[in-house]
A tleap script that builds the chain and sets N, CA, C and O, in Angstrom:
source leaprc.protein.ff14SB
mol = sequence {
  NMET ARG ILE PHE PHE PHE ASP THR LEU GLY
  ASP MET ILE ILE VAL VAL ASP HIE MET GLY
  ARG VAL PRO THR ASP LYS GLY VAL GLU GLN
  LYS ALA PHE GLU ILE LEU LEU LYS PHE LEU
  GLU ASN GLU ASN TRP TRP VAL LYS VAL SER
  GLY ALA GLU ARG ILE SER VAL ALA GLY PRO
  PRO PHE TYR ASP ALA ILE PRO TYR ALA GLN
  ALA LEU ILE LYS ALA ALA PRO ASP ARG VAL
  ILE TRP GLY THR ASP PHE PRO HIE PRO ASN
  ILE LYS GLU HIE MET PRO ASN ASP GLY ALA
  LEU VAL ASP LEU LEU ARG LEU PHE SER TYR
  ASP GLU ASN ILE MET HIE LYS ILE LEU VAL
  GLN ASN PRO ALA ARG LEU TYR GLY TRP CASP
}
set mol.1.N position { 6.088 14.859 -2.957 }
set mol.1.CA position { 6.622 13.761 -2.195 }
set mol.1.C position { 5.784 13.625 -0.934 }
set mol.1.O position { 5.645 14.579 -0.169 }
set mol.2.N position { 5.231 12.451 -0.719 }
set mol.2.CA position { 4.457 12.204 0.498 }
set mol.2.C position { 5.373 11.491 1.482 }
set mol.2.O position { 6.082 10.551 1.122 }
set mol.3.N position { 5.350 11.945 2.716 }
set mol.3.CA position { 6.230 11.406 3.741 }
set mol.3.C position { 5.380 10.958 4.921 }
set mol.3.O position { 4.460 11.658 5.343 }
set mol.4.N position { 5.701 9.789 5.442 }
set mol.4.CA position { 5.043 9.265 6.628 }
set mol.4.C position { 6.022 9.311 7.790 }
set mol.4.O position { 7.215 9.071 7.607 }
set mol.5.N position { 5.529 9.614 8.972 }
set mol.5.CA position { 6.371 9.680 10.152 }
set mol.5.C position { 5.919 8.611 11.139 }
set mol.5.O position { 4.724 8.426 11.368 }
set mol.6.N position { 6.880 7.918 11.713 }
set mol.6.CA position { 6.627 6.952 12.764 }
set mol.6.C position { 7.461 7.373 13.956 }
set mol.6.O position { 8.592 7.830 13.790 }
set mol.7.N position { 6.930 7.228 15.137 }
set mol.7.CA position { 7.706 7.505 16.337 }
set mol.7.C position { 7.833 6.191 17.079 }
set mol.7.O position { 6.897 5.748 17.744 }
set mol.8.N position { 8.990 5.576 16.963 }
set mol.8.CA position { 9.237 4.276 17.568 }
set mol.8.C position { 10.215 4.449 18.723 }
set mol.8.O position { 11.383 4.777 18.515 }
set mol.9.N position { 9.743 4.233 19.908 }
set mol.9.CA position { 10.565 4.360 21.108 }
set mol.9.C position { 11.286 5.702 21.152 }
set mol.9.O position { 12.450 5.779 21.544 }
set mol.10.N position { 10.587 6.753 20.748 }
set mol.10.CA position { 11.158 8.094 20.810 }
set mol.10.C position { 12.031 8.473 19.633 }
set mol.10.O position { 12.536 9.594 19.583 }
set mol.11.N position { 12.222 7.570 18.684 }
set mol.11.CA position { 13.041 7.861 17.508 }
set mol.11.C position { 12.129 8.129 16.320 }
set mol.11.O position { 11.301 7.288 15.971 }
set mol.12.N position { 12.275 9.288 15.701 }
set mol.12.CA position { 11.467 9.644 14.540 }
set mol.12.C position { 11.973 8.875 13.322 }
set mol.12.O position { 13.159 8.924 12.994 }
set mol.13.N position { 11.070 8.172 12.664 }
set mol.13.CA position { 11.383 7.457 11.433 }
set mol.13.C position { 10.557 8.095 10.328 }
set mol.13.O position { 9.355 8.305 10.486 }
set mol.14.N position { 11.198 8.402 9.216 }
set mol.14.CA position { 10.547 9.041 8.085 }
set mol.14.C position { 10.540 8.054 6.929 }
set mol.14.O position { 11.586 7.525 6.552 }
set mol.15.N position { 9.350 7.802 6.359 }
set mol.15.CA position { 9.222 6.884 5.234 }
set mol.15.C position { 8.666 7.662 4.044 }
set mol.15.O position { 7.576 8.228 4.122 }
set mol.16.N position { 9.407 7.686 2.960 }
set mol.16.CA position { 8.996 8.352 1.726 }
set mol.16.C position { 8.393 7.298 0.818 }
set mol.16.O position { 9.014 6.264 0.573 }
set mol.17.N position { 7.181 7.547 0.312 }
set mol.17.CA position { 6.561 6.543 -0.548 }
set mol.17.C position { 6.751 6.874 -2.020 }
set mol.17.O position { 7.147 7.981 -2.383 }
set mol.18.N position { 6.463 5.899 -2.843 }
set mol.18.CA position { 6.465 6.033 -4.311 }
set mol.18.C position { 7.773 6.609 -4.860 }
set mol.18.O position { 7.765 7.413 -5.792 }
set mol.19.N position { 8.897 6.186 -4.268 }
set mol.19.CA position { 10.219 6.619 -4.746 }
set mol.19.C position { 10.324 8.139 -4.812 }
set mol.19.O position { 11.061 8.690 -5.630 }
set mol.20.N position { 9.575 8.806 -3.939 }
set mol.20.CA position { 9.620 10.256 -3.880 }
set mol.20.C position { 8.780 10.949 -4.938 }
set mol.20.O position { 8.749 12.177 -5.005 }
set mol.21.N position { 8.100 10.168 -5.763 }
set mol.21.CA position { 7.247 10.706 -6.843 }
set mol.21.C position { 7.990 11.642 -7.783 }
set mol.21.O position { 7.431 12.626 -8.268 }
set mol.22.N position { 9.236 11.332 -8.032 }
set mol.22.CA position { 9.992 12.134 -8.993 }
set mol.22.C position { 9.710 11.616 -10.399 }
set mol.22.O position { 9.809 10.411 -10.628 }
set mol.23.N position { 9.364 12.479 -11.342 }
set mol.23.CA position { 9.050 12.013 -12.700 }
set mol.23.C position { 10.287 11.500 -13.423 }
set mol.23.O position { 11.361 12.096 -13.343 }
set mol.24.N position { 10.126 10.405 -14.119 }
set mol.24.CA position { 11.270 9.761 -14.763 }
set mol.24.C position { 11.818 10.527 -15.959 }
set mol.24.O position { 12.943 10.263 -16.385 }
set mol.25.N position { 11.069 11.455 -16.505 }
set mol.25.CA position { 11.560 12.170 -17.692 }
set mol.25.C position { 12.667 13.170 -17.375 }
set mol.25.O position { 13.267 13.736 -18.288 }
set mol.26.N position { 12.943 13.395 -16.092 }
set mol.26.CA position { 13.995 14.344 -15.726 }
set mol.26.C position { 15.288 13.660 -15.317 }
set mol.26.O position { 16.261 14.337 -14.985 }
set mol.27.N position { 15.322 12.336 -15.331 }
set mol.27.CA position { 16.540 11.587 -15.046 }
set mol.27.C position { 16.866 11.477 -13.568 }
set mol.27.O position { 16.370 12.243 -12.742 }
set mol.28.N position { 17.712 10.506 -13.254 }
set mol.28.CA position { 18.108 10.292 -11.859 }
set mol.28.C position { 19.024 11.402 -11.352 }
set mol.28.O position { 19.289 11.491 -10.153 }
set mol.29.N position { 19.504 12.242 -12.256 }
set mol.29.CA position { 20.352 13.371 -11.860 }
set mol.29.C position { 19.545 14.598 -11.453 }
set mol.29.O position { 20.126 15.604 -11.045 }
set mol.30.N position { 18.217 14.538 -11.555 }
set mol.30.CA position { 17.400 15.702 -11.205 }
set mol.30.C position { 17.568 16.047 -9.728 }
set mol.30.O position { 17.799 15.182 -8.883 }
set mol.31.N position { 17.445 17.324 -9.456 }
set mol.31.CA position { 17.686 17.847 -8.108 }
set mol.31.C position { 16.809 17.171 -7.049 }
set mol.31.O position { 17.300 16.824 -5.975 }
set mol.32.N position { 15.535 16.983 -7.335 }
set mol.32.CA position { 14.630 16.377 -6.352 }
set mol.32.C position { 15.089 14.975 -5.967 }
set mol.32.O position { 15.035 14.603 -4.794 }
set mol.33.N position { 15.539 14.197 -6.947 }
set mol.33.CA position { 15.987 12.836 -6.651 }
set mol.33.C position { 17.315 12.863 -5.895 }
set mol.33.O position { 17.534 12.048 -4.999 }
set mol.34.N position { 18.193 13.789 -6.249 }
set mol.34.CA position { 19.456 13.918 -5.524 }
set mol.34.C position { 19.208 14.284 -4.066 }
set mol.34.O position { 19.916 13.813 -3.177 }
set mol.35.N position { 18.211 15.117 -3.820 }
set mol.35.CA position { 17.860 15.486 -2.448 }
set mol.35.C position { 17.361 14.260 -1.687 }
set mol.35.O position { 17.740 14.042 -0.536 }
set mol.36.N position { 16.513 13.465 -2.327 }
set mol.36.CA position { 16.023 12.244 -1.688 }
set mol.36.C position { 17.186 11.314 -1.341 }
set mol.36.O position { 17.237 10.777 -0.235 }
set mol.37.N position { 18.106 11.121 -2.262 }
set mol.37.CA position { 19.269 10.276 -1.984 }
set mol.37.C position { 20.084 10.837 -0.814 }
set mol.37.O position { 20.610 10.077 -0.002 }
set mol.38.N position { 20.185 12.138 -0.733 }
set mol.38.CA position { 20.911 12.776 0.370 }
set mol.38.C position { 20.196 12.516 1.702 }
set mol.38.O position { 20.839 12.204 2.705 }
set mol.39.N position { 18.864 12.646 1.706 }
set mol.39.CA position { 18.102 12.348 2.921 }
set mol.39.C position { 18.341 10.908 3.375 }
set mol.39.O position { 18.404 10.637 4.574 }
set mol.40.N position { 18.472 9.989 2.425 }
set mol.40.CA position { 18.655 8.581 2.767 }
set mol.40.C position { 20.009 8.281 3.407 }
set mol.40.O position { 20.250 7.159 3.852 }
set mol.41.N position { 20.878 9.262 3.453 }
set mol.41.CA position { 22.135 9.093 4.177 }
set mol.41.C position { 21.874 9.072 5.682 }
set mol.41.O position { 22.713 8.604 6.452 }
set mol.42.N position { 20.723 9.573 6.098 }
set mol.42.CA position { 20.336 9.572 7.507 }
set mol.42.C position { 19.666 8.247 7.850 }
set mol.42.O position { 18.784 7.786 7.126 }
set mol.43.N position { 20.080 7.649 8.934 }
set mol.43.CA position { 19.599 6.317 9.320 }
set mol.43.C position { 18.111 6.257 9.656 }
set mol.43.O position { 17.547 5.165 9.721 }
set mol.44.N position { 17.463 7.400 9.870 }
set mol.44.CA position { 16.040 7.375 10.204 }
set mol.44.C position { 15.148 7.599 8.975 }
set mol.44.O position { 13.927 7.685 9.112 }
set mol.45.N position { 15.739 7.696 7.781 }
set mol.45.CA position { 14.971 7.855 6.549 }
set mol.45.C position { 14.859 6.519 5.829 }
set mol.45.O position { 15.845 5.802 5.661 }
set mol.46.N position { 13.639 6.198 5.408 }
set mol.46.CA position { 13.320 4.981 4.671 }
set mol.46.C position { 12.617 5.379 3.377 }
set mol.46.O position { 12.171 6.517 3.232 }
set mol.47.N position { 12.519 4.438 2.436 }
set mol.47.CA position { 11.817 4.711 1.183 }
set mol.47.C position { 11.115 3.449 0.689 }
set mol.47.O position { 11.605 2.333 0.860 }
set mol.48.N position { 9.954 3.659 0.073 }
set mol.48.CA position { 9.227 2.558 -0.563 }
set mol.48.C position { 9.531 2.598 -2.063 }
set mol.48.O position { 9.321 3.616 -2.722 }
set mol.49.N position { 10.023 1.488 -2.584 }
set mol.49.CA position { 10.216 1.386 -4.028 }
set mol.49.C position { 8.924 0.832 -4.627 }
set mol.49.O position { 8.877 -0.259 -5.195 }
set mol.50.N position { 7.900 1.633 -4.469 }
set mol.50.CA position { 6.583 1.334 -5.027 }
set mol.50.C position { 6.200 2.506 -5.915 }
set mol.50.O position { 6.916 3.505 -5.975 }
set mol.51.N position { 5.080 2.388 -6.598 }
set mol.51.CA position { 4.579 3.504 -7.378 }
set mol.51.C position { 5.286 3.725 -8.696 }
set mol.51.O position { 5.344 4.854 -9.185 }
set mol.52.N position { 5.827 2.667 -9.281 }
set mol.52.CA position { 6.464 2.815 -10.601 }
set mol.52.C position { 5.479 3.437 -11.587 }
set mol.52.O position { 5.871 4.215 -12.456 }
set mol.53.N position { 4.192 3.086 -11.447 }
set mol.53.CA position { 3.166 3.643 -12.333 }
set mol.53.C position { 2.933 5.127 -12.075 }
set mol.53.O position { 2.395 5.828 -12.932 }
set mol.54.N position { 3.329 5.606 -10.911 }
set mol.54.CA position { 3.144 7.016 -10.561 }
set mol.54.C position { 4.278 7.898 -11.083 }
set mol.54.O position { 4.059 9.064 -11.411 }
set mol.55.N position { 5.481 7.347 -11.160 }
set mol.55.CA position { 6.606 8.166 -11.617 }
set mol.55.C position { 6.924 7.963 -13.093 }
set mol.55.O position { 7.626 8.776 -13.695 }
set mol.56.N position { 6.415 6.891 -13.676 }
set mol.56.CA position { 6.700 6.592 -15.078 }
set mol.56.C position { 6.050 7.596 -16.017 }
set mol.56.O position { 4.889 7.967 -15.847 }
set mol.57.N position { 6.814 8.025 -17.003 }
set mol.57.CA position { 6.228 8.834 -18.075 }
set mol.57.C position { 6.044 7.989 -19.329 }
set mol.57.O position { 5.326 8.385 -20.247 }
set mol.58.N position { 6.692 6.826 -19.370 }
set mol.58.CA position { 6.600 5.935 -20.532 }
set mol.58.C position { 5.343 5.069 -20.488 }
set mol.58.O position { 4.870 4.611 -21.528 }
set mol.59.N position { 4.797 4.842 -19.287 }
set mol.59.CA position { 3.641 3.968 -19.154 }
set mol.59.C position { 4.064 2.512 -19.029 }
set mol.59.O position { 5.253 2.215 -18.906 }
set mol.60.N position { 3.091 1.603 -19.060 }
set mol.60.CA position { 3.395 0.183 -18.885 }
set mol.60.C position { 4.431 -0.288 -19.895 }
set mol.60.O position { 4.388 0.129 -21.052 }
set mol.61.N position { 5.353 -1.137 -19.491 }
set mol.61.CA position { 5.480 -1.816 -18.198 }
set mol.61.C position { 6.283 -1.051 -17.147 }
set mol.61.O position { 6.771 -1.659 -16.194 }
set mol.62.N position { 6.432 0.261 -17.297 }
set mol.62.CA position { 7.040 1.139 -16.300 }
set mol.62.C position { 8.540 0.910 -16.110 }
set mol.62.O position { 9.081 1.149 -15.030 }
set mol.63.N position { 9.192 0.452 -17.153 }
set mol.63.CA position { 10.628 0.183 -17.071 }
set mol.63.C position { 11.450 1.438 -16.804 }
set mol.63.O position { 12.568 1.340 -16.299 }
set mol.64.N position { 10.928 2.605 -17.129 }
set mol.64.CA position { 11.679 3.836 -16.887 }
set mol.64.C position { 11.826 4.141 -15.391 }
set mol.64.O position { 12.590 5.032 -15.019 }
set mol.65.N position { 11.111 3.418 -14.538 }
set mol.65.CA position { 11.248 3.591 -13.087 }
set mol.65.C position { 12.387 2.748 -12.509 }
set mol.65.O position { 12.802 2.970 -11.372 }
set mol.66.N position { 12.888 1.795 -13.273 }
set mol.66.CA position { 13.909 0.867 -12.762 }
set mol.66.C position { 15.162 1.581 -12.250 }
set mol.66.O position { 15.608 1.271 -11.145 }
set mol.67.N position { 15.753 2.524 -13.000 }
set mol.67.CA position { 16.973 3.167 -12.480 }
set mol.67.C position { 16.755 3.903 -11.157 }
set mol.67.O position { 17.675 4.002 -10.345 }
set mol.68.N position { 15.566 4.410 -10.940 }
set mol.68.CA position { 15.258 5.100 -9.684 }
set mol.68.C position { 15.239 4.111 -8.528 }
set mol.68.O position { 15.845 4.352 -7.485 }
set mol.69.N position { 14.544 3.004 -8.717 }
set mol.69.CA position { 14.494 1.979 -7.681 }
set mol.69.C position { 15.888 1.430 -7.399 }
set mol.69.O position { 16.252 1.228 -6.241 }
set mol.70.N position { 16.662 1.190 -8.438 }
set mol.70.CA position { 18.013 0.663 -8.254 }
set mol.70.C position { 18.886 1.640 -7.463 }
set mol.70.O position { 19.649 1.222 -6.593 }
set mol.71.N position { 18.777 2.927 -7.759 }
set mol.71.CA position { 19.573 3.929 -7.041 }
set mol.71.C position { 19.168 4.012 -5.573 }
set mol.71.O position { 20.022 4.163 -4.700 }
set mol.72.N position { 17.875 3.915 -5.300 }
set mol.72.CA position { 17.398 3.963 -3.914 }
set mol.72.C position { 17.845 2.728 -3.141 }
set mol.72.O position { 18.259 2.830 -1.986 }
set mol.73.N position { 17.763 1.578 -3.772 }
set mol.73.CA position { 18.198 0.334 -3.126 }
set mol.73.C position { 19.693 0.385 -2.841 }
set mol.73.O position { 20.146 -0.034 -1.775 }
set mol.74.N position { 20.441 0.892 -3.786 }
set mol.74.CA position { 21.890 1.011 -3.591 }
set mol.74.C position { 22.208 1.970 -2.442 }
set mol.74.O position { 23.128 1.721 -1.662 }
set mol.75.N position { 21.454 3.056 -2.337 }
set mol.75.CA position { 21.707 4.070 -1.315 }
set mol.75.C position { 21.380 3.589 0.099 }
set mol.75.O position { 22.068 3.958 1.051 }
set mol.76.N position { 20.335 2.769 0.244 }
set mol.76.CA position { 19.883 2.381 1.587 }
set mol.76.C position { 19.260 0.990 1.578 }
set mol.76.O position { 18.071 0.863 1.870 }
set mol.77.N position { 20.013 -0.053 1.256 }
set mol.77.CA position { 19.414 -1.389 1.141 }
set mol.77.C position { 18.748 -1.896 2.414 }
set mol.77.O position { 17.876 -2.763 2.350 }
set mol.78.N position { 19.144 -1.373 3.561 }
set mol.78.CA position { 18.559 -1.798 4.832 }
set mol.78.C position { 17.358 -0.964 5.238 }
set mol.78.O position { 16.767 -1.199 6.292 }
set mol.79.N position { 16.983 0.030 4.395 }
set mol.79.CA position { 15.854 0.900 4.719 }
set mol.79.C position { 14.940 1.110 3.518 }
set mol.79.O position { 14.392 2.194 3.317 }
set mol.80.N position { 14.786 0.056 2.729 }
set mol.80.CA position { 13.886 0.068 1.580 }
set mol.80.C position { 12.817 -0.986 1.800 }
set mol.80.O position { 13.114 -2.110 2.203 }
set mol.81.N position { 11.566 -0.616 1.531 }
set mol.81.CA position { 10.467 -1.577 1.565 }
set mol.81.C position { 9.733 -1.489 0.233 }
set mol.81.O position { 9.997 -0.593 -0.568 }
set mol.82.N position { 8.825 -2.405 0.002 }
set mol.82.CA position { 8.121 -2.474 -1.272 }
set mol.82.C position { 6.644 -2.744 -1.033 }
set mol.82.O position { 6.260 -3.318 -0.014 }
set mol.83.N position { 5.831 -2.328 -1.976 }
set mol.83.CA position { 4.406 -2.632 -1.955 }
set mol.83.C position { 3.824 -2.342 -3.323 }
set mol.83.O position { 4.440 -1.638 -4.122 }
set mol.84.N position { 2.645 -2.877 -3.603 }
set mol.84.CA position { 2.026 -2.651 -4.913 }
set mol.84.C position { 1.232 -1.356 -4.964 }
set mol.84.O position { 0.963 -0.844 -6.051 }
set mol.85.N position { 0.853 -0.816 -3.818 }
set mol.85.CA position { -0.014 0.348 -3.712 }
set mol.85.C position { -1.458 0.005 -4.081 }
set mol.85.O position { -2.249 0.901 -4.375 }
set mol.86.N position { -1.804 -1.272 -4.067 }
set mol.86.CA position { -3.177 -1.687 -4.334 }
set mol.86.C position { -4.099 -1.035 -3.319 }
set mol.86.O position { -3.761 -1.032 -2.136 }
set mol.87.N position { -5.202 -0.502 -3.691 }
set mol.87.CA position { -5.918 -0.579 -4.967 }
set mol.87.C position { -5.616 0.568 -5.930 }
set mol.87.O position { -6.440 0.893 -6.784 }
set mol.88.N position { -4.457 1.174 -5.799 }
set mol.88.CA position { -3.991 2.218 -6.722 }
set mol.88.C position { -4.934 3.435 -6.757 }
set mol.88.O position { -5.482 3.771 -7.807 }
set mol.89.N position { -5.111 4.081 -5.611 }
set mol.89.CA position { -6.000 5.246 -5.588 }
set mol.89.C position { -5.455 6.387 -6.451 }
set mol.89.O position { -4.245 6.576 -6.576 }
set mol.90.N position { -6.359 7.117 -7.023 }
set mol.90.CA position { -6.053 8.316 -7.797 }
set mol.90.C position { -5.313 8.067 -9.106 }
set mol.90.O position { -4.803 9.016 -9.702 }
set mol.91.N position { -5.239 6.843 -9.564 }
set mol.91.CA position { -4.624 6.569 -10.871 }
set mol.91.C position { -5.701 6.793 -11.930 }
set mol.91.O position { -6.768 6.181 -11.891 }
set mol.92.N position { -5.403 7.669 -12.860 }
set mol.92.CA position { -6.390 8.009 -13.888 }
set mol.92.C position { -6.118 7.309 -15.218 }
set mol.92.O position { -7.038 7.116 -16.013 }
set mol.93.N position { -4.869 6.929 -15.466 }
set mol.93.CA position { -4.548 6.164 -16.669 }
set mol.93.C position { -3.454 5.171 -16.320 }
set mol.93.O position { -2.790 5.300 -15.292 }
set mol.94.N position { -3.273 4.198 -17.166 }
set mol.94.CA position { -2.254 3.158 -16.968 }
set mol.94.C position { -2.436 2.419 -15.649 }
set mol.94.O position { -1.478 2.242 -14.897 }
set mol.95.N position { -3.661 1.987 -15.367 }
set mol.95.CA position { -3.902 1.198 -14.158 }
set mol.95.C position { -2.995 -0.033 -14.210 }
set mol.95.O position { -3.088 -0.830 -15.143 }
set mol.96.N position { -2.126 -0.191 -13.220 }
set mol.96.CA position { -1.163 -1.290 -13.278 }
set mol.96.C position { -1.778 -2.640 -12.960 }
set mol.96.O position { -2.776 -2.747 -12.248 }
set mol.97.N position { -1.154 -3.654 -13.506 }
set mol.97.CA position { -1.453 -5.035 -13.178 }
set mol.97.C position { -0.526 -5.389 -12.015 }
set mol.97.O position { 0.693 -5.278 -12.147 }
set mol.98.N position { -1.073 -5.805 -10.905 }
set mol.98.CA position { -0.247 -6.073 -9.727 }
set mol.98.C position { 0.756 -7.192 -9.954 }
set mol.98.O position { 1.852 -7.160 -9.395 }
set mol.99.N position { 0.403 -8.171 -10.757 }
set mol.99.CA position { 1.356 -9.229 -11.100 }
set mol.99.C position { 2.546 -8.673 -11.858 }
set mol.99.O position { 3.680 -9.095 -11.632 }
set mol.100.N position { 2.298 -7.733 -12.752 }
set mol.100.CA position { 3.384 -7.098 -13.502 }
set mol.100.C position { 4.271 -6.273 -12.572 }
set mol.100.O position { 5.480 -6.182 -12.787 }
set mol.101.N position { 3.676 -5.671 -11.540 }
set mol.101.CA position { 4.474 -4.914 -10.581 }
set mol.101.C position { 5.382 -5.842 -9.771 }
set mol.101.O position { 6.514 -5.482 -9.447 }
set mol.102.N position { 4.887 -7.025 -9.449 }
set mol.102.CA position { 5.724 -8.021 -8.768 }
set mol.102.C position { 6.880 -8.415 -9.681 }
set mol.102.O position { 8.018 -8.529 -9.225 }
set mol.103.N position { 6.600 -8.623 -10.956 }
set mol.103.CA position { 7.651 -8.964 -11.913 }
set mol.103.C position { 8.674 -7.835 -12.031 }
set mol.103.O position { 9.870 -8.090 -12.171 }
set mol.104.N position { 8.210 -6.603 -11.974 }
set mol.104.CA position { 9.088 -5.447 -12.077 }
set mol.104.C position { 10.066 -5.402 -10.904 }
set mol.104.O position { 11.210 -4.975 -11.060 }
set mol.105.N position { 9.617 -5.837 -9.751 }
set mol.105.CA position { 10.477 -5.846 -8.570 }
set mol.105.C position { 11.756 -6.629 -8.825 }
set mol.105.O position { 12.824 -6.225 -8.364 }
set mol.106.N position { 11.670 -7.730 -9.543 }
set mol.106.CA position { 12.856 -8.541 -9.842 }
set mol.106.C position { 13.870 -7.740 -10.667 }
set mol.106.O position { 15.072 -7.990 -10.573 }
set mol.107.N position { 13.404 -6.790 -11.464 }
set mol.107.CA position { 14.313 -5.966 -12.252 }
set mol.107.C position { 14.964 -4.864 -11.418 }
set mol.107.O position { 15.970 -4.284 -11.828 }
set mol.108.N position { 14.398 -4.578 -10.265 }
set mol.108.CA position { 15.008 -3.600 -9.366 }
set mol.108.C position { 16.305 -4.154 -8.788 }
set mol.108.O position { 17.267 -3.411 -8.596 }
set mol.109.N position { 16.336 -5.463 -8.508 }
set mol.109.CA position { 17.540 -6.111 -7.994 }
set mol.109.C position { 17.450 -7.608 -8.244 }
set mol.109.O position { 16.417 -8.236 -8.012 }
set mol.110.N position { 18.550 -8.159 -8.720 }
set mol.110.CA position { 18.624 -9.610 -8.934 }
set mol.110.C position { 19.221 -10.320 -7.728 }
set mol.110.O position { 19.279 -11.549 -7.699 }
set mol.111.N position { 19.658 -9.574 -6.750 }
set mol.111.CA position { 20.318 -10.128 -5.577 }
set mol.111.C position { 19.274 -10.690 -4.606 }
set mol.111.O position { 18.436 -9.950 -4.091 }
set mol.112.N position { 19.331 -11.979 -4.365 }
set mol.112.CA position { 18.364 -12.643 -3.479 }
set mol.112.C position { 18.414 -12.086 -2.056 }
set mol.112.O position { 17.376 -11.957 -1.406 }
set mol.113.N position { 19.603 -11.758 -1.570 }
set mol.113.CA position { 19.727 -11.208 -0.214 }
set mol.113.C position { 19.055 -9.841 -0.115 }
set mol.113.O position { 18.388 -9.539 0.875 }
set mol.114.N position { 19.234 -9.029 -1.133 }
set mol.114.CA position { 18.588 -7.712 -1.148 }
set mol.114.C position { 17.074 -7.873 -1.210 }
set mol.114.O position { 16.347 -7.176 -0.503 }
set mol.115.N position { 16.598 -8.781 -2.046 }
set mol.115.CA position { 15.154 -9.013 -2.144 }
set mol.115.C position { 14.591 -9.470 -0.802 }
set mol.115.O position { 13.502 -9.052 -0.407 }
set mol.116.N position { 15.322 -10.318 -0.109 }
set mol.116.CA position { 14.873 -10.784 1.196 }
set mol.116.C position { 14.806 -9.622 2.181 }
set mol.116.O position { 13.883 -9.555 2.993 }
set mol.117.N position { 15.762 -8.716 2.119 }
set mol.117.CA position { 15.716 -7.528 2.975 }
set mol.117.C position { 14.475 -6.691 2.659 }
set mol.117.O position { 13.722 -6.319 3.559 }
set mol.118.N position { 14.269 -6.399 1.373 }
set mol.118.CA position { 13.180 -5.513 0.965 }
set mol.118.C position { 11.812 -6.094 1.297 }
set mol.118.O position { 10.914 -5.372 1.730 }
set mol.119.N position { 11.655 -7.392 1.095 }
set mol.119.CA position { 10.341 -8.025 1.254 }
set mol.119.C position { 10.075 -8.601 2.645 }
set mol.119.O position { 8.918 -8.777 3.028 }
set mol.120.N position { 11.142 -8.900 3.411 }
set mol.120.CA position { 10.946 -9.584 4.692 }
set mol.120.C position { 11.602 -8.825 5.853 }
set mol.120.O position { 10.918 -8.349 6.758 }
set mol.121.N position { 12.908 -8.722 5.814 }
set mol.121.CA position { 13.633 -8.185 6.966 }
set mol.121.C position { 13.345 -6.705 7.226 }
set mol.121.O position { 13.070 -6.320 8.363 }
set mol.122.N position { 13.405 -5.883 6.193 }
set mol.122.CA position { 13.206 -4.445 6.399 }
set mol.122.C position { 11.807 -4.117 6.909 }
set mol.122.O position { 11.681 -3.379 7.886 }
set mol.123.N position { 10.736 -4.646 6.275 }
set mol.123.CA position { 9.411 -4.324 6.827 }
set mol.123.C position { 9.215 -4.858 8.249 }
set mol.123.O position { 8.560 -4.214 9.070 }
set mol.124.N position { 9.780 -6.029 8.540 }
set mol.124.CA position { 9.660 -6.575 9.893 }
set mol.124.C position { 10.305 -5.632 10.900 }
set mol.124.O position { 9.758 -5.390 11.976 }
set mol.125.N position { 11.456 -5.108 10.548 }
set mol.125.CA position { 12.153 -4.188 11.441 }
set mol.125.C position { 11.411 -2.857 11.551 }
set mol.125.O position { 11.239 -2.333 12.651 }
set mol.126.N position { 10.973 -2.310 10.422 }
set mol.126.CA position { 10.271 -1.025 10.422 }
set mol.126.C position { 8.988 -1.069 11.237 }
set mol.126.O position { 8.718 -0.171 12.034 }
set mol.127.N position { 8.202 -2.116 11.033 }
set mol.127.CA position { 6.896 -2.209 11.687 }
set mol.127.C position { 6.919 -2.957 13.020 }
set mol.127.O position { 5.880 -3.116 13.660 }
set mol.128.N position { 8.105 -3.418 13.440 }
set mol.128.CA position { 8.225 -4.092 14.723 }
set mol.128.C position { 7.614 -5.470 14.746 }
set mol.128.O position { 7.029 -5.867 15.753 }
set mol.129.N position { 7.736 -6.213 13.657 }
set mol.129.CA position { 7.154 -7.555 13.561 }
set mol.129.C position { 8.146 -8.642 13.982 }
set mol.129.O position { 8.156 -9.726 13.399 }
set mol.130.N position { 8.945 -8.375 14.948 }
set mol.130.CA position { 9.988 -9.346 15.336 }
set mol.130.C position { 9.400 -10.624 15.819 }
set mol.130.O position { 10.134 -11.543 16.182 }
savepdb mol mol.pdb
quit
């Protein structure tokens, strides 16, 4: 799990990328994912619902990552951001199509308000783009 730290006005913000890089073959009940969900109970923890190609064991179209993204969004809808991870460094197989990753995002949540938070409001707040 790669974690980024931001210090905004003296408050430590922790951002976990690639949905914590938990492999999908162990299920959303796996200990590592449960720990990530527990961390997200803290208001200073954020997560990127990116990297479906990194956690998928099924390969394209990476549908096995959907339950993970859905659980993270449910746990912290106000502290989730998204990105394609372009240019996808260190990917050795299953190089993703970025358009397909955008399409996959719609399967993470059908709620327009949640999508607006993930794509607009949350990153603006996290990065101070007011």
